C-alpha positions as CSV (number, residue, x, y, z in Angstrom):
1,M,0.0,-0.1,0.0
2,K,2.6,2.5,0.9
3,G,4.1,4.4,-2.0
4,Q,0.9,4.7,-3.8
5,R,-0.5,8.2,-4.6
6,H,-3.4,10.1,-2.8
7,F,-5.6,12.8,-2.9
8,T,-2.6,15.4,-2.4
9,G,-0.1,13.7,-4.7
10,R,1.7,11.4,-2.5
11,G,1.2,8.7,0.0
12,H,-1.8,6.3,-1.2
13,R,-4.5,6.0,-3.9
14,L,-7.9,6.6,-2.8
15,R,-10.6,4.4,-3.9
16,P,-12.0,5.8,-7.1
17,F,-15.7,5.9,-7.8
18,S,-17.2,4.6,-11.0
19,S,-17.8,7.2,-13.7
20,A,-21.2,5.6,-13.9
21,E,-21.9,7.1,-10.3
22,I,-21.8,10.4,-11.5
23,L,-21.9,12.8,-14.4
24,P,-19.4,15.7,-14.5
25,T,-20.9,19.2,-13.7
26,D,-19.4,22.8,-14.0
27,I,-19.5,23.5,-10.2
28,P,-17.1,26.0,-8.9
29,F,-15.5,25.4,-5.4
30,T,-15.9,28.2,-3.0
31,T,-13.7,29.0,0.1
32,E,-16.8,28.5,2.3
33,M,-17.0,24.7,1.1
34,L,-13.6,24.0,2.3
35,S,-12.1,26.4,5.0
36,G,-12.3,25.0,8.5
37,K,-13.7,21.8,7.2
38,V,-12.7,18.2,7.5
39,F,-13.3,15.3,5.1
40,Q,-12.8,11.5,5.2
41,P,-12.0,10.3,1.6
42,D,-13.0,7.0,0.3
43,G,-10.0,4.7,0.6
44,E,-9.1,1.2,0.1
45,P,-9.7,-1.6,2.4
46,G,-7.4,-1.3,5.6
47,E,-6.7,2.3,5.1
48,V,-8.3,5.3,6.9
49,D,-7.7,8.7,5.6
50,L,-8.8,12.2,7.2
51,I,-8.1,15.6,5.4
52,Q,-8.4,19.2,7.0
53,F,-8.5,22.4,5.2
54,S,-7.5,25.3,7.4
55,A,-8.6,28.6,7.5
56,D,-5.4,30.0,6.9
57,G,-4.9,28.2,3.6
58,T,-2.9,25.3,5.1
59,G,-3.9,21.8,5.2
60,A,-3.2,18.3,6.6
61,D,-3.7,14.7,5.6
62,Y,-3.7,12.1,8.5
63,H,-3.4,8.6,7.1
64,S,-3.1,5.1,8.3
65,Y,-2.8,1.6,6.6
66,S,-2.0,-1.8,7.7
67,D,1.6,-3.0,7.1
68,D,2.5,-6.8,6.0
69,M,2.9,-7.8,9.7
70,G,-0.7,-6.3,10.7
71,G,0.1,-3.5,12.4
72,E,-1.1,0.2,11.9
73,V,1.4,2.7,10.1
74,V,0.2,6.3,10.7
75,E,1.5,9.2,8.8
76,M,0.6,13.0,8.2
77,F,1.3,15.3,5.2
78,S,1.0,18.9,5.2
79,W,0.2,21.2,2.3
80,N,-1.3,24.4,1.2
81,W,-4.5,25.1,-0.6
82,S,-6.2,27.7,-2.7
83,I,-9.0,28.0,-5.1
84,D,-8.2,29.6,-8.5
85,G,-10.0,32.0,-10.6
86,E,-11.7,28.9,-12.3
87,G,-13.1,27.7,-9.2
88,R,-10.7,24.7,-9.0
89,L,-9.1,23.7,-5.9
90,I,-5.2,23.9,-6.0
91,V,-3.0,21.7,-3.4
92,D,0.4,22.9,-3.4
93,N,2.6,20.2,-1.8
94,L,5.4,21.6,0.6
95,D,8.0,18.7,-0.7
96,P,9.0,19.9,-4.0
97,A,9.6,16.1,-4.8
98,D,5.9,15.6,-4.8
99,P,3.6,17.0,-7.6
100,D,0.9,19.5,-7.0
101,A,-2.8,18.4,-7.4
102,V,-5.8,20.0,-9.2
103,G,-9.2,19.2,-8.1
104,T,-12.5,20.0,-10.2
105,L,-15.6,19.7,-8.2
106,L,-18.4,17.3,-9.8
107,A,-20.9,17.2,-7.2
108,D,-21.9,18.7,-3.9
109,I,-24.2,16.4,-2.1
110,A,-25.5,16.8,1.7
111,T,-23.2,14.1,2.7
112,Y,-20.1,14.2,0.2
113,L,-18.1,16.0,-2.4
114,D,-17.1,14.3,-5.7
115,V,-14.0,15.6,-6.8
116,Q,-11.8,14.8,-10.2
117,V,-8.4,15.1,-9.2
118,N,-5.3,15.7,-11.4
119,D,-1.5,15.4,-10.2
120,G,-0.1,15.9,-13.6
121,I,0.3,12.0,-13.8
122,T,-3.1,10.5,-13.4
123,T,-6.7,11.8,-13.0
124,E,-9.2,10.2,-10.7
125,N,-12.6,10.7,-9.5
126,E,-12.8,10.6,-5.8
127,R,-15.2,11.2,-2.9
128,L,-14.7,13.2,0.2
129,N,-17.3,12.5,3.0
130,K,-18.5,15.3,4.8
131,V,-18.5,15.8,8.7
132,I,-21.2,17.5,10.7
133,S,-21.4,18.6,14.2
134,F,-21.9,16.3,17.4
135,D,-25.0,17.2,19.4
136,E,-23.7,17.4,22.9
137,A,-27.1,17.1,24.5
138,T,-27.9,13.7,22.8
139,L,-24.3,12.3,23.3
140,P,-24.4,10.9,27.1
141,G,-25.2,7.3,27.1
142,T,-23.3,3.8,26.6
143,Y,-22.3,2.5,23.1
144,S,-21.0,-0.6,21.6
145,V,-17.9,0.3,19.2
146,S,-17.0,-1.4,16.1
147,N,-13.5,-1.9,17.6
148,G,-14.6,-4.2,20.2
149,M,-14.8,-1.6,22.9
150,T,-17.8,-0.3,24.9
151,G,-17.9,3.4,25.6
152,T,-19.9,5.4,27.9
153,L,-20.1,9.2,27.9
154,S,-21.8,10.6,31.1
155,A,-23.5,14.0,31.3
156,D,-21.2,15.4,33.5
157,G,-18.3,15.2,31.0
158,T,-16.7,12.1,32.1
159,G,-16.6,8.7,30.6
160,S,-14.9,5.4,30.2
161,A,-14.2,2.8,27.5
162,S,-13.6,-1.0,28.2
163,D,-12.6,-4.0,26.1
164,G,-13.5,-6.5,29.1
165,S,-10.1,-6.6,30.2
166,Q,-9.1,-3.2,30.8
167,T,-10.9,0.3,31.3
168,I,-9.9,3.7,30.0
169,N,-11.2,6.7,31.7
170,F,-11.4,9.9,30.1
171,T,-13.3,13.4,30.1
172,W,-15.1,14.6,27.0
173,S,-16.4,17.7,25.6
174,V,-17.8,19.1,22.2
175,D,-16.1,22.2,21.1
176,T,-18.0,25.3,19.2
177,A,-17.3,23.6,16.0
178,G,-19.1,20.5,17.2
179,V,-16.0,18.3,17.5
180,L,-15.8,15.6,20.0
181,S,-12.5,15.4,22.3
182,L,-11.8,12.8,24.5
183,T,-8.8,13.4,26.9
184,F,-7.3,10.5,28.9
185,T,-3.8,9.8,30.6
186,G,-1.2,10.0,28.0
187,G,-3.2,11.5,25.1
188,T,-6.4,12.8,23.3
189,N,-8.7,11.6,20.8
190,T,-10.5,14.1,18.4
191,D,-13.6,12.7,16.8
192,Y,-15.5,13.9,13.7
193,L,-19.1,12.8,13.0
194,L,-19.8,11.9,9.4
195,A,-22.6,13.5,7.8
196,T,-24.3,9.8,7.0
197,S,-25.0,9.7,10.7
198,T,-28.6,10.2,10.7
199,S,-29.7,8.7,13.8
200,P,-28.5,9.5,17.4
201,S,-28.4,5.6,17.8
202,I,-25.7,4.8,15.2
203,L,-22.9,7.3,14.9
204,Y,-20.2,7.0,12.1
205,V,-17.1,8.6,13.4
206,V,-13.6,9.2,12.2
207,G,-10.8,10.7,14.1
208,I,-7.1,10.9,15.0
209,S,-5.4,10.1,18.3
210,Q,-2.4,12.0,19.9
211,D,-0.2,11.4,22.7
212,S,0.7,13.9,25.2
213,E,3.2,15.6,23.0
214,R,0.6,15.9,20.2
215,A,2.3,13.2,18.2
216,L,-0.2,11.4,15.9
217,T,-0.5,7.8,17.1
218,S,-3.6,6.5,15.2
219,V,-6.0,7.4,12.6
220,F,-9.3,5.5,13.0
221,A,-13.0,5.0,11.8
222,D,-15.4,3.5,14.2
223,T,-19.3,2.8,14.3
224,L,-20.8,3.6,17.7
225,T,-24.3,1.8,18.3
226,R,-26.3,3.3,21.3
227,Q,-27.2,0.3,23.8
């Protein structure tokens, strides 16, 4: 997997959707579509990807994949982004050895963007899944997590997660952008709610884990089912 190309021109190749799934349209990107936003690109099995467009014109790609030994490899790429006069997304990689990418918007749907990406070598149609805000008032409860854990969020801002053999205690909060943060001994999880989460009983979540020094330790995608 490692070494394949990805949305920003390096790293891995996203899973392209079929051209039969969508007809190209002439829709311009706008700053409001991307500034301060986070997306989860569709990827190959065993990969998780999260891209972030910061309001200052910088961007980050958080990526994880399984190595040949079954372990998780995590990496982060930084880049700059802008929108040109034709409404196209320009991704300027900071490493001169990596090609820049040009994205043309094909569709803006409630739960995703479809984008055609050209990095000067190949052209692919790629899907960027949108995130929405967590509703702090409805979050308290106990959830079965697709990673095998059981998690509990209490109304007082405390919580716990257990796999049956060990329990991790944490505090949690939702910020003004609707992002969920879990803080535990040794690190923090930052969770984003995918826009496909249409019921408070089933939450589709993507996020990153960082240690106490803010170093990236994991990129994850989980389903939380309320018990």
